[in-house]
C-alpha positions in Angstrom: 36.3 -31.0 21.8 34.8 -33.8 19.7 34.1 -32.6 16.2 33.3 -36.0 14.6 30.0 -36.4 12.8 28.7 -38.5 15.6 29.1 -35.8 18.2 26.0 -34.9 20.0 24.2 -31.6 19.1 23.0 -29.2 21.8 19.3 -28.5 22.5 19.6 -25.3 20.4 20.0 -27.5 17.4 16.9 -29.5 18.2 14.7 -26.5 19.0 15.9 -24.1 16.3 12.8 -22.9 14.4 14.7 -23.1 11.1 16.5 -26.0 9.5 20.0 -26.9 10.6 22.3 -29.6 9.2 25.7 -31.2 9.1 26.9 -32.7 5.8 30.0 -34.3 4.4 32.2 -32.5 1.8 30.9 -35.1 -0.7 27.3 -34.0 -0.2 26.1 -36.7 2.2 23.7 -35.6 5.0 25.1 -36.5 8.5 22.7 -34.7 10.8 19.4 -32.8 10.4 17.3 -31.0 13.1 13.5 -31.4 13.3 12.9 -28.2 11.4 15.0 -29.4 8.4 13.4 -32.9 8.5 9.9 -31.2 8.4 11.0 -28.9 5.6 12.0 -31.9 3.4 8.7 -33.7 4.1 10.0 -36.5 6.3 8.9 -37.8 9.7 12.3 -38.4 11.3 15.9 -37.6 11.0 16.7 -41.2 10.3 14.3 -41.3 7.4 15.8 -38.2 5.9 19.4 -39.3 6.3 18.6 -42.7 4.7 16.9 -41.0 1.7 19.4 -38.3 0.8 22.5 -39.6 -0.9 23.7 -36.7 -3.0 22.7 -33.2 -2.1 23.8 -31.7 -5.5 21.7 -34.0 -7.7 18.8 -34.7 -5.4 18.1 -31.3 -3.7 19.0 -28.4 -5.9 16.7 -27.7 -8.9 19.9 -26.5 -10.6 22.6 -29.0 -9.6 25.3 -26.4 -10.5 24.2 -24.5 -7.4 26.1 -27.0 -5.3 29.3 -26.2 -7.2 28.7 -22.5 -6.6 28.0 -23.2 -2.9 31.3 -25.1 -2.6 33.2 -22.3 -4.5 32.0 -19.7 -2.1 33.0 -21.9 0.9 36.5 -22.3 -0.6 36.9 -18.6 -1.4 35.4 -17.0 1.7 35.5 -19.7 4.3 31.8 -19.4 4.8 28.5 -18.9 2.9 25.9 -16.3 4.0 22.5 -15.7 2.5 22.8 -18.3 -0.4 19.4 -18.4 -2.1 18.5 -21.4 -4.3 15.4 -23.2 -5.6 15.4 -26.7 -4.3 13.1 -29.7 -4.1 11.2 -30.6 -0.9 13.1 -33.9 -0.9 10.3 -36.4 -0.3 7.4 -34.7 -2.2 9.6 -33.1 -4.9 7.7 -29.8 -4.5 9.8 -26.9 -5.6 10.6 -24.3 -2.9 13.1 -21.5 -2.3 15.5 -21.5 0.6 18.3 -19.3 2.1 21.4 -21.1 3.4 24.2 -20.1 5.8 27.1 -22.5 6.2 30.7 -22.9 7.3 33.3 -25.7 7.3 34.5 -27.5 10.4 38.2 -28.5 10.1 40.5 -30.8 12.0 43.6 -29.6 13.8 45.6 -30.2 10.6 43.1 -28.0 8.5 41.3 -30.8 6.8 37.6 -30.2 6.3 35.7 -32.7 8.4 32.1 -31.6 7.5 29.9 -28.6 6.9 27.4 -27.1 9.3 24.7 -24.6 8.4 21.1 -23.5 8.5 18.3 -23.6 5.9 15.3 -21.2 6.0 12.4 -21.5 3.6 11.8 -18.2 1.8 9.3 -19.3 -0.9 6.7 -16.7 -0.2 9.3 -13.9 0.0 10.8 -14.9 -3.4 7.4 -15.2 -5.0 6.4 -11.8 -3.7 9.6 -10.3 -4.9 9.1 -11.9 -8.4 5.4 -10.6 -8.5 6.6 -7.1 -7.6 9.2 -7.2 -10.4 6.6 -8.4 -12.9 4.2 -5.6 -11.7 6.9 -3.0 -12.1 7.8 -4.3 -15.5 4.2 -4.1 -16.6 3.9 -0.5 -15.3 7.1 0.5 -17.1 5.7 -1.0 -20.3 2.5 0.8 -19.9 4.3 4.1 -19.3 6.5 3.6 -22.3 3.3 3.5 -24.5 2.1 6.8 -23.3 2.9 9.8 -25.6 5.2 12.5 -24.2 7.0 12.5 -20.8 5.7 11.0 -17.5 7.5 12.2 -14.4 7.5 12.2 -10.6 8.9 15.3 -8.8 9.8 15.3 -5.1 9.9 18.7 -3.2 12.2 18.8 -0.2 11.1 20.7 2.9 13.7 23.4 2.1 12.3 23.9 -1.3 14.9 21.9 -3.3 13.5 19.6 -5.9 14.5 16.4 -7.6 13.0 14.0 -10.1 12.6 10.4 -8.8 11.2 9.2 -12.2 11.3 10.4 -15.8 10.1 8.3 -18.7 12.1 7.7 -21.9 9.8 10.1 -23.8 12.1 13.0 -22.6 14.6 11.9 -25.4 12.1 12.7 -28.1 10.6 15.8 -26.4 13.8 17.6 -25.3 16.6 15.5 -26.9 18.1 14.7 -23.5 18.6 11.5 -21.6 16.4 10.6 -18.6 19.5 10.3 -16.5 20.3 13.9 -17.1 17.0 15.0 -15.7 17.3 12.7 -12.6 20.7 14.2 -11.9 19.8 17.8 -12.5 16.3 19.1 -11.5 16.7 22.2 -13.8 17.6 20.2 -16.9 14.2 20.6 -18.5 13.5 24.0 -17.0 16.5 25.5 -18.8 14.7 24.9 -22.1 11.8 27.3 -21.2 11.3 30.3 -23.4 12.5 33.4 -21.6 9.1 35.1 -22.0 7.4 32.1 -20.3 9.7 31.7 -17.3 8.1 34.0 -14.8 4.6 32.9 -15.7 5.4 29.2 -15.2 7.2 29.9 -11.9 4.2 31.7 -10.6 1.7 29.0 -11.8 3.9 26.1 -10.4 4.5 27.7 -7.0 0.7 28.4 -6.6 -0.2 24.9 -7.5 2.3 23.3 -5.1 1.5 25.7 -2.2 -2.2 24.9 -2.5 -1.7 21.2 -3.6 -3.8 21.8 -6.7 -3.6 20.3 -10.2 -1.7 22.3 -12.8 -2.3 22.7 -16.5 -0.3 25.1 -18.6 1.3 25.6 -21.9 4.9 26.7 -22.2 7.4 27.1 -25.0 10.7 25.3 -25.0 13.8 26.4 -27.0 15.9 23.3 -27.7 19.7 23.1 -28.0 19.6 23.4 -31.8 17.5 26.6 -31.6 14.2 25.0 -32.6 11.1 25.9 -30.6 8.4 23.6 -29.2 5.1 24.1 -27.4 4.7 21.8 -24.4 1.4 20.9 -22.6 2.1 20.6 -18.9 -0.3 18.5 -16.7 0.6 17.8 -13.1 -1.2 16.9 -9.8 -0.2 16.3 -6.2 0.5 12.7 -5.2 0.9 11.0 -1.8 4.0 12.2 0.1 7.1 9.9 0.2 9.8 9.9 2.9 8.8 13.4 4.1 8.8 14.9 0.6 5.8 16.5 -1.2 5.3 14.7 -4.5 3.8 15.7 -7.8 3.2 13.5 -10.8 2.8 14.9 -14.3 2.7 14.5 -18.1 4.4 16.6 -20.8 3.0 16.6 -24.3 4.3 18.1 -27.5 1.5 20.4 -28.8 3.7 22.3 -31.2 1.7 21.5 -34.3 -1.6 22.4 -32.6 -0.3 25.7 -31.2 1.2 26.7 -34.6 -2.1 25.9 -36.2 -4.0 28.0 -33.6 -1.7 30.9 -34.0 -2.1 30.7 -37.8 -5.9 30.6 -37.4 -5.9 33.9 -35.6 -3.8 35.5 -38.3 -5.4 33.9 -41.4 -9.1 34.1 -40.7 -11.1 31.3 -42.5 -8.0 29.2 -43.3 -7.9 28.0 -39.6 -10.8 25.6 -40.3 -9.1 23.6 -43.0 -5.8 23.5 -41.0 -7.4 22.3 -37.8 -9.4 19.6 -39.6 -6.0 18.1 -40.6 -4.9 17.8 -36.9 -7.8 15.6 -35.9 -9.2 18.2 -33.5 -12.9 19.3 -33.7 -13.5 22.9 -34.6 -16.3 25.2 -33.6 -17.2 28.7 -34.9 -19.5 30.8 -32.8 -21.1 33.9 -34.4 -22.1 35.5 -31.1 -23.9 38.5 -32.7 -26.0 36.2 -35.0 -26.7 33.5 -32.4 -25.3 30.8 -34.7 -22.7 28.1 -34.0 -21.0 25.9 -36.6 -19.3 22.6 -35.9 -16.8 20.8 -38.0 -17.4 17.2 -39.1 -14.4 16.1 -37.0 -16.0 17.6 -33.9 -19.3 15.9 -34.5 -17.6 12.6 -35.2 -15.8 12.9 -31.9 -19.1 12.4 -30.1 -20.7 10.0 -32.6 -23.1 12.6 -34.0 -24.3 13.0 -37.6 -22.9 15.8 -39.7 -26.1 17.9 -39.5 -27.3 16.9 -36.1 -26.3 20.1 -34.3 -26.3 22.3 -37.3 -26.1 26.0 -36.3 -27.9 25.5 -33.0 -26.5 27.8 -30.3 -25.7 26.1 -27.0 -26.1 22.6 -28.4 -22.8 21.3 -27.0 -23.5 23.1 -23.6 -26.6 20.9 -23.2 -24.4 17.8 -23.7 -21.9 18.9 -21.1 -21.7 17.0 -17.8 -23.9 18.9 -15.2 -21.0 19.1 -12.7 -18.8 20.8 -15.4 -21.3 23.3 -16.9 -20.8 26.1 -14.3 -16.9 26.2 -14.3 -16.9 25.9 -18.1 -19.3 28.8 -18.6 -17.3 30.9 -16.0 -14.1 30.5 -18.0 -15.8 31.3 -21.3 -17.5 34.4 -19.9 -14.2 35.6 -18.3 -12.5 35.5 -21.8 -15.4 37.1 -23.6 -15.3 39.9 -20.9 -11.6 40.4 -21.7 -10.3 39.1 -18.3 -8.2 36.2 -19.9 -6.3 36.1 -23.2 -7.9 32.8 -24.2 -10.6 30.5 -23.2 -9.4 27.1 -22.0 -11.6 24.5 -20.3 -11.4 20.7 -19.5 -14.8 19.2 -19.2 -16.9 16.1 -20.1 -19.3 15.8 -23.0 -21.8 13.0 -23.5 -21.4 10.9 -26.6 -24.3 9.4 -28.6 -23.7 6.0 -26.9 -24.0 7.6 -23.5 -20.2 7.6 -22.6 -18.6 10.7 -21.2 -15.6 12.0 -23.1 -13.0 14.4 -21.6 -12.2 17.2 -24.0 -9.9 20.2 -23.9 -11.9 23.1 -25.2 -10.0 26.2 -26.4 -11.3 29.3 -27.9 -10.5 33.0 -28.7 -12.6 36.0 -29.6 -11.4 37.1 -33.1 -13.6 40.1 -33.6 -15.3 42.8 -31.4 -17.4 45.8 -32.2 -16.4 49.4 -31.5 -17.7 49.1 -27.9 -15.6 45.9 -27.3 -18.5 43.5 -27.4 -17.5 40.1 -28.7 -18.9 39.3 -32.2 -17.2 36.1 -33.1 -15.3 33.3 -31.3 -13.6 30.3 -32.7 -12.1 27.3 -31.0 -11.3 23.6 -30.9 -12.1 20.4 -29.0 -9.3 18.0 -28.3 -10.1 14.5 -27.0 -8.0 14.1 -23.7 -9.8 11.1 -22.3 -6.6 8.9 -22.6 -4.5 11.6 -20.9 -7.0 11.8 -18.0 -7.0 8.1 -17.7 -3.2 8.0 -17.7 -3.1 10.7 -15.1 -5.5 8.8 -12.9 -3.4 5.6 -13.4 -0.3 7.4 -12.2 -2.1 8.7 -9.1 -3.5 5.3 -8.3 -0.1 3.7 -8.7 1.5 6.2 -6.4 -1.3 5.7 -3.8 -0.8 1.9 -4.1 3.0 2.3 -3.6 2.5 4.5 -0.5 0.0 1.9 0.9 2.4 -1.0 0.2 5.2 0.9 1.9 3.1 1.6 5.0 1.9 -2.0 5.0 5.4 -3.3 4.8 6.6 -1.1 7.6 3.6 -2.3 9.7 4.3 -5.9 9.1 8.0 -5.6 9.7 7.5 -3.8 13.0 4.9 -6.3 14.3 7.0 -9.3 13.2 10.1 -8.0 14.8 8.6 -6.7 18.0 6.4 -9.7 18.8 7.6 -12.9 17.1 11.2 -12.8 18.5 10.3 -12.6 22.2 7.4 -14.9 21.8 9.5 -17.6 20.2 12.0 -17.2 23.1 9.2 -17.5 25.7 7.8 -20.6 24.1 11.2 -22.2 23.7 12.2 -21.7 27.3 8.7 -22.8 28.5 9.0 -26.0 26.5 12.5 -26.6 28.1 11.0 -26.1 31.6 8.2 -28.5 30.7 10.8 -31.2 30.0 12.7 -30.4 33.3 12.5 -33.4 35.7 11.6 -33.0 39.3 9.3 -30.0 38.9 6.2 -30.0 41.0 2.7 -30.1 39.7 2.0 -26.6 40.8 5.0 -25.2 38.9 4.0 -27.4 35.9 0.5 -25.8 36.0 2.1 -22.4 35.9 4.3 -23.5 33.0 1.3 -24.8 31.1 -0.4 -21.5 31.5 2.7 -19.7 30.2 2.8 -22.0 27.1 -1.0 -21.6 26.5 -0.7 -17.8 26.7 2.4 -17.7 24.6 0.9 -19.8 21.9 -2.2 -17.7 21.9 -0.2 -14.6 21.6 1.8 -16.1 18.7 -1.5 -16.9 17.0 -2.4 -13.2 17.5 0.7 -12.2 15.7 -0.4 -14.1 12.7 -3.7 -12.4 12.9 -2.1 -9.0 13.1 0.0 -9.9 10.1 -3.3 -10.5 8.2 -4.5 -6.9 9.0 -4.2 -6.0 5.3 -6.5 -8.9 4.6 -9.0 -7.5 7.0 -8.8 -4.1 5.5 -9.4 -5.5 1.9 -12.2 -7.9 3.0 -10.2 -11.0 2.3 -10.0 -12.3 5.9 -11.3 -15.9 6.3 -13.9 -16.1 9.0 -15.7 -19.2 10.4 -18.9 -17.8 11.8 -20.8 -20.0 14.3 -22.8 -19.9 17.5 -20.3 -19.0 20.3 -21.0 -18.9 24.0 -19.9 -15.4 24.9 -19.3 -16.1 28.5 -17.0 -19.1 27.8 -14.8 -17.0 25.5 -14.7 -14.2 28.1 -13.7 -16.7 30.8 -10.8 -17.9 28.6 -9.7 -14.4 27.8 -9.8 -13.3 31.5 -7.9 -16.4 32.5 -4.9 -15.2 30.5 -5.0 -11.8 32.1 -6.1 -12.7 35.7 -2.6 -12.7 37.1 -1.9 -9.2 35.8 -5.2 -8.0 37.1 -4.6 -9.6 40.5 -1.1 -8.0 40.8 -2.8 -4.5 40.6 -5.7 -5.4 42.8 -8.2 -5.2 39.9 -11.3 -7.3 40.2 -13.7 -8.6 37.6 -17.5 -8.0 38.0 -19.1 -10.4 35.5 -22.9 -9.8 35.2 -23.4 -12.0 32.2 -25.9 -14.9 32.4 -24.4 -18.4 32.8 -26.8 -20.1 30.4 -27.0 -20.0 26.6 -28.9 -16.7 26.6 -25.7 -14.8 25.6 -24.7 -16.9 22.6 -23.6 -14.8 19.6 -22.7 -15.4 15.9 -19.0 -14.8 15.5 -15.7 -16.4 14.6 -14.6 -17.8 17.9 -10.9 -17.2 17.4 -11.4 -13.6 16.2 -13.9 -12.9 19.0 -11.5 -14.1 21.6 -8.8 -11.8 20.1 -11.1 -8.8 20.3 -12.2 -9.6 23.9 -8.6 -10.1 25.0 -7.7 -6.7 23.7 -10.6 -5.0 25.4 -9.9 -6.7 28.7 -6.2 -6.1 28.5 -6.8 -2.4 27.9 -9.3 -2.2 30.8 -6.6 -3.6 33.1 -3.6 -1.7 31.8 -5.3 1.7 31.9 -7.2 1.2 35.1 -6.6 2.5 38.6 -4.8 0.5 41.3 -7.5 -1.5 43.1 -10.1 -0.7 40.4 -12.6 -3.0 38.7 -13.6 -4.2 35.3 -17.4 -4.7 34.9 -19.0 -6.9 32.2 -22.6 -6.4 31.3 -25.0 -7.4 28.4 -27.6 -5.3 26.7 -30.2 -7.2 24.6 -31.8 -6.0 21.4 -34.1 -7.7 18.9 -31.4 -9.5 16.9 -28.2 -8.3 18.6 -26.4 -8.5 21.9 -24.1 -5.6 23.1 -21.3 -6.6 25.5 -20.1 -3.7 27.6 -16.6 -3.7 29.1 -16.4 -0.9 31.6 -13.3 0.1 33.6 -12.5 2.4 36.5 -9.7 4.2 34.7 -9.0 7.8 33.9 -11.1 7.9 30.8 -10.7 9.6 27.5 -11.5 13.1 26.2 -13.2 13.8 22.9 -9.9 14.4 21.0 -8.5 11.1 22.2 -11.7 9.2 21.3 -11.5 10.6 17.7 -8.0 9.0 17.3 -8.8 5.8 19.3 -8.9 3.3 16.4 -5.9 4.6 14.5 -3.0 2.1 14.3 0.1 2.9 16.3 -1.6 6.0 18.0 -1.4 5.4 21.7 -3.0 8.7 22.6 0.1 9.8 24.5 0.5 6.6 26.5 3.8 5.9 24.8 5.4 8.5 27.2 4.2 6.5 30.2 5.1 3.2 31.7 2.2 1.1 30.3 3.5 -1.2 27.6 1.8 -1.5 24.2 2.1 -0.9 20.4 -1.1 0.9 19.7 -2.4 -1.9 17.5 -4.9 -3.7 19.7 -8.0 -1.4 19.4 -7.3 -0.7 15.7 -7.2 -4.4 14.9 -10.2 -5.2 17.1 -12.3 -2.5 15.4 -11.6 -3.9 12.0 -12.1 -7.5 13.1 -15.4 -6.6 14.6 -16.6 -5.0 11.3 -15.4 -8.1 9.4 -17.6 -10.3 11.6 -20.6 -8.1 11.1 -20.2 -6.5 14.5 -19.3 -3.0 15.7 -17.1 -1.6 18.4 -18.0 1.8 20.0 -16.6 3.7 23.0 -18.2 5.9 25.6 -15.9 7.8 27.9 -15.0 11.1 29.6 -12.0 12.3 31.6 -11.8 10.8 35.1 -15.0 8.8 34.6 -13.6 5.6 33.2 -14.3 4.1 29.8 -17.0 1.7 28.4 -16.4 -0.2 25.2 -19.6 -1.6 23.6 -19.2 -4.7 21.3 -22.4 -5.2 19.4 -22.7 -8.7 17.9 -25.5 -10.6 16.1 -27.4 -12.9 18.5 -27.2 -16.6 17.8 
């Protein structure tokens, strides 16, 4: 076999959708396929070969990458997945590429030349770098939060493991984050024996009911010292089949010690709590008088004497949605049903802002009949903690959304792009085949047209996330609805004919059915509706098109003679990947068409509705603005 640089390449080399080359060991380009020529910004292979003299100096942003490339070839006999930043040779634009290469040797073992492929991965690399920057920013933000931030995964069998623990665990428990990640009981073992059963009960109830949890627990550290820990946790989106909770742990030792001392030392509690920065309130229930500390009033931007001794003054500043649960918790404690009063609620500041506070209290004196006489308590500003908790939940929701989106894009790209590229490639080869009759050439042109349209639809599907976020680019104009329907049906007519399904088109032939829409997106929606009407129809059935006119809208109705849908199926109709049980049948599909059509219709200012019943067929109504 001729292995010389002048040897002719196969058609695979020419039609390969990624760059392919042959180069000398000295870095001189010998051959380049059209994809590589285009990647480097040239019009022809000859222009590229004449322009490139030294790959190392002219192509790689870091010329040392060529030496690394050669070292890998020498060591392994091939190079796979070699990523580098290079220049688009003609324009000097910086891009990222991935190379695969191997040497071709003579019978004596001498390297004649290198052959390989080049694929541009600029967007992939930039996305990866952006993700890394985002993760670094999130990690920096978490490191600024006081206490411990964690994510706990619960297995279906009840086992648990921490998937994330912040560095604050070192200061709080004097252990390393790695120890907690490796042992889910590492922090639990520090719990005070008297608090174990209570925390187990609270935790299990919160997880079973997927409710937020707030609790206080004592920890006995390895050196024998004791700390009070504030526990805040909430359910997060599931990951890989695991239930997930995110939470915060704060050291509240000083505050708890102060509160305990208050209950024991009477009036000394006021001075002690003022030093912690918390606001203090003293409610003389029997006298109807309430006293607020300067720190509490300053927390809400109020003057020292603004609420002087007025009972219920803070209650009137409480958010309307929080008043009832706050009063219920207070009354439960006053009645003796709970050992302390604890409530998280919002209070309006002087400037109109709502501030989240943790309000705690305890009845410190009762009369002989058990009626409460005096109750003292504190207000702690937990606005930052609430915002941090919301941030963690939002981050987890975003992560779950990104994972679902990545899975969606990967599936669509793999399932549709690969066969479509093969179809187009072979159709283009048939188009170049000499001696083929005009009739066959017509069929081949229809194959190419349909394949290219489907490939364009793949790109649209990959932009589904843009549709959902409102970032899809639309070119709205007056569109002849009948013309678009004719084009869409032409692509599907052969399939319909093979099943004996006829089209009944009752649309007017003049401009009376012009609509305002993006023509490409409208064709995509109509193709999906017609395709479904054919696939899920009866043998020898029909597809009927009709138009309903309103003042400023036209509603296109696509009716079929199929088996129809029940109410439960209609409720799931526009969910991605849900084929309503059809995946167990012989009708091909991915479950994406109607979901995408529904969202595209909304993006164009249109709407898509369905009217169906079992064994009565289905009617889809596409309501569009009239032109």
